[in-house]
C-alpha positions as CSV (number, residue, x, y, z in Angstrom):
1,X,144.4,101.6,78.3
2,X,143.1,101.1,81.7
3,X,145.6,99.3,84.3
4,X,144.4,96.5,86.7
5,X,146.5,95.7,89.8
6,X,145.9,92.5,91.5
7,X,147.6,92.4,94.9
8,X,147.8,88.9,96.3
9,X,149.2,87.7,99.6
10,X,149.6,83.9,99.5
11,X,150.6,81.8,102.5
12,X,152.4,78.8,100.7
13,X,152.5,76.8,103.8
14,X,152.4,73.0,103.8
15,X,151.6,72.7,107.4
16,X,149.3,69.8,107.6
17,X,146.3,71.9,108.5
18,X,143.2,70.1,107.4
19,X,139.3,70.9,107.7
20,X,136.3,69.2,106.7
21,X,132.6,68.1,107.4
22,X,132.7,64.9,109.4
23,X,128.9,64.6,109.4
24,X,126.4,66.5,107.4
25,X,122.8,66.9,108.6
26,X,119.6,65.9,106.9
27,X,120.5,62.8,104.8
28,X,121.2,59.2,105.9
29,X,124.5,57.6,105.5
30,X,125.0,54.4,103.2
31,X,123.3,52.0,106.0
32,X,120.5,54.4,106.6
33,X,121.8,56.1,109.9
34,X,120.9,59.7,110.4
35,X,122.8,61.8,113.3
36,X,120.8,64.6,114.3
37,X,122.2,68.0,115.4
38,X,123.1,68.1,119.1
39,X,124.2,64.5,119.2
40,X,128.0,65.5,119.1
41,X,127.5,67.9,122.0
42,X,130.4,67.6,124.6
43,X,133.1,66.5,122.2
44,X,136.3,66.1,124.1
45,X,139.2,67.7,122.4
46,X,141.9,66.8,121.0
47,X,140.3,64.1,119.2
48,X,142.3,61.5,117.3
49,X,142.8,61.9,113.5
50,X,143.1,58.3,112.3
51,X,143.8,56.9,108.8
52,X,141.0,54.4,107.9
53,X,139.7,54.0,111.4
54,X,142.8,52.1,112.4
55,X,143.6,52.7,116.0
56,X,147.1,51.8,115.2
57,X,147.4,54.6,112.5
58,X,147.1,58.0,114.1
59,X,148.3,60.6,111.8
60,X,147.1,63.8,113.7
61,X,144.6,65.4,116.0
62,X,141.4,67.4,115.5
63,X,141.6,70.5,117.7
64,X,138.2,71.8,116.8
65,X,134.9,70.2,116.4
66,X,131.7,72.4,116.1
67,X,128.2,71.7,115.1
68,X,126.7,74.4,112.7
69,X,123.7,74.4,110.2
70,X,125.4,72.3,107.9
71,X,126.8,69.6,110.1
72,X,129.8,68.7,112.3
73,X,132.7,70.8,111.2
74,X,136.3,69.5,112.2
75,X,139.6,71.2,112.0
76,X,142.9,69.9,112.9
77,X,146.4,69.0,111.8
78,X,148.2,66.2,110.4
79,X,151.7,65.7,112.1
80,X,153.7,65.8,109.1
81,X,156.8,67.1,110.9
82,X,156.7,64.3,113.5
83,X,155.1,61.1,111.8
84,X,156.1,59.8,108.5
85,X,152.9,58.0,108.0
86,X,151.2,61.6,108.2
87,X,153.3,62.9,105.5
88,X,152.2,60.1,103.3
89,X,148.5,60.6,104.2
90,X,149.0,64.4,103.4
91,X,150.2,63.8,100.1
92,X,147.2,61.6,99.3
93,X,144.8,64.2,100.8
94,X,146.5,67.1,98.6
95,X,146.4,64.8,95.5
96,X,142.7,64.2,96.0
97,X,143.2,60.4,96.4
98,X,141.8,60.5,99.9
99,X,139.0,63.1,100.4
100,X,136.5,61.4,102.7
101,X,135.8,61.7,106.5
102,X,134.3,59.1,108.6
103,X,133.3,59.3,112.3
104,X,134.0,56.5,114.9
105,X,131.7,56.7,117.8
106,X,129.6,54.8,120.4
107,X,125.9,55.1,120.2
108,X,124.2,56.3,123.3
109,X,120.8,56.9,122.3
110,X,119.0,55.9,118.9
111,X,115.7,54.8,117.4
112,X,115.0,52.6,114.3
113,X,114.3,54.4,111.1
114,X,111.6,53.1,108.7
115,X,113.1,51.4,105.8
116,X,116.4,50.6,107.9
117,X,119.0,52.4,109.8
118,X,118.7,54.5,113.1
119,X,118.1,58.1,114.1
120,X,121.0,58.9,116.6
121,X,120.4,61.4,118.9
122,X,123.4,61.0,121.6
123,X,126.8,59.5,121.0
124,X,130.3,59.5,122.2
125,X,132.6,60.6,119.5
126,X,135.9,58.6,119.6
127,X,137.7,59.8,116.5
128,X,137.5,61.1,112.9
129,X,139.3,59.2,110.3
130,X,140.4,60.1,106.8
131,X,139.0,57.6,104.5
132,X,138.9,57.2,100.7
133,X,135.1,56.4,100.7
134,X,133.2,57.5,103.9
135,X,130.1,55.9,105.3
136,X,128.3,59.2,104.5
137,X,128.6,60.4,101.1
138,X,128.6,64.0,102.2
139,X,131.4,63.7,104.9
140,X,134.6,65.2,103.2
141,X,137.8,67.2,103.4
142,X,136.9,70.7,102.6
143,X,140.4,72.4,103.1
144,X,144.0,71.2,103.2
145,X,146.6,73.9,103.1
146,X,149.0,73.0,100.2
147,X,152.0,75.0,98.8
148,X,151.1,73.3,95.5
149,X,147.6,74.8,95.4
150,X,148.9,78.1,96.4
151,X,151.6,78.2,93.8
152,X,149.1,76.9,91.3
153,X,146.8,79.9,92.1
154,X,149.7,82.3,91.8
155,X,150.5,81.1,88.4
156,X,146.6,81.5,87.3
157,X,146.8,84.9,88.7
158,X,150.0,85.7,86.8
159,X,148.6,84.2,83.6
160,X,145.5,86.5,84.0
161,X,147.2,89.6,84.7
162,X,149.6,88.9,81.6
163,X,146.5,88.5,79.4
164,X,145.0,91.8,80.7
165,X,148.2,93.6,80.1
166,X,148.4,92.2,76.5
């Protein structure tokens, strides 16, 4: 019988790091607004990571915000060691109860769109919030480091290895 070896290295960290797409290009949000690539140019970091656009509920900071071909990508950290509310929000994100992102901004340059909404070409980004339902259906959390997810993956690999041995 041929042997198969799976070598895995898992970082089972629960450090609050979170990533997402804050605004995808090419489609309007729920009110018809479209933000064009280049509108987020000059974002000042770090950027507040709020829960539900509540300025009284900061739970972390976004330390990276970059436009790529897909949209505005953000990366930051929930302050789970320092802020009790951040631990609560982190648990909601890990459980999948909160998986949306939403941008808070001031429009600098926009034009009306046929059928409603605006095409926004320049704005000042104030914050990006974790939300249950984002204004743009494509704005979402794409990664949240979780010890639970890492352990689940390790268990799945162990089960697969056991089946291959049998």
